C-alpha atoms as one frame of an Amber mdcrd trajectory, in Angstrom:
protein
   0.400  -0.032  -0.031   1.037   3.318  -1.010  -0.006   5.875   1.965  -2.605
   6.142   4.501  -4.147   8.801   2.446  -4.897   6.556  -0.443  -6.326   3.926
   1.531  -9.085   6.812   2.404  -9.816   7.704  -0.872 -10.064   4.429  -2.062
 -12.773   3.827   1.094 -14.372   6.871  -0.002 -14.616   6.367  -3.480 -15.563
   2.648  -3.320 -18.642   2.954  -0.972 -19.668   5.815  -2.721 -19.617   4.185
  -6.025 -22.006   1.475  -3.966 -23.783   4.498  -3.010 -24.397   5.889  -6.268
 -25.444   2.401  -7.564 -28.078   2.413  -5.209 -29.574   5.477  -6.377 -29.029
   4.766  -9.992 -31.069   1.812  -9.413 -33.606   3.437  -7.352 -34.414   6.167
 -10.459 -34.318   3.262 -12.553 -37.185   1.558 -10.736 -39.179   4.179 -10.426
 -37.788   6.654  -8.514 -38.654   6.177  -5.095 -36.440   4.621  -2.281 -37.396
   1.101  -0.411 -36.729  -0.069   2.616 -33.735  -2.533   1.146 -32.177   0.510
  -0.618 -32.563   2.552   2.568 -31.164  -0.469   4.338 -28.164  -0.788   2.149
 -27.212   2.754   1.947 -27.076   3.025   5.546 -24.741  -0.488   5.481 -22.532
   1.603   3.595 -22.529   4.556   5.676 -21.784   2.771   8.502 -18.930   0.400
   7.095 -17.407   3.842   5.892 -17.338   4.709   9.285 -15.933   1.789  11.214
 -13.219   1.782   8.276 -12.412   5.039   8.786 -12.439   4.630  12.484  -9.657
   1.868  12.348  -7.436   3.928   9.631  -7.214   6.685  12.445  -5.897   4.331
  15.015  -3.216   5.444  16.489  -2.180   2.518  19.317  -1.290   0.061  16.524
   1.884  -2.053  16.701   2.601  -3.047  13.255   0.839  -0.557  10.706   1.484
  -2.509   7.587   0.159  -5.298   8.395  -2.833  -3.296  10.123  -3.501  -1.344
   6.790  -3.326  -4.800   4.517  -6.454  -6.337   7.328  -8.270  -2.767   7.042
  -7.668  -3.312   2.887  -8.858  -6.563   3.058 -11.760  -5.479   5.027 -12.862
  -3.186   2.538 -12.733  -5.514  -0.643 -15.124  -8.119   1.680 -17.428  -5.491
   2.789 -17.824  -3.810  -1.228 -18.247  -7.846  -2.455 -21.109  -8.500   0.214
 -23.216  -4.764  -0.512 -22.587  -5.256  -4.250 -24.455  -8.982  -3.809 -26.966
  -6.944  -1.675 -27.573  -4.572  -4.673 -27.633  -7.021  -7.360 -30.615  -8.420
  -5.194 -32.625  -4.903  -5.364
């Protein structure tokens, strides 16, 4: 990983794109938000908050391993959210 700054950008872009895809799905389905789509957006925001909180943690022994783990969590979370998006 290049830097913490790039990791934060990745988290922002990936989860932001997922939220944007939910909005596009809503618009293509008639323009009304459903409970499922709102729950998916809430889950993406919660995931964003928790990952940024982990990135900003100060008391980390092995920073490289810590950030690699966060990157892995981002990928797993994004895949789960995309799977849920596909069922909308």
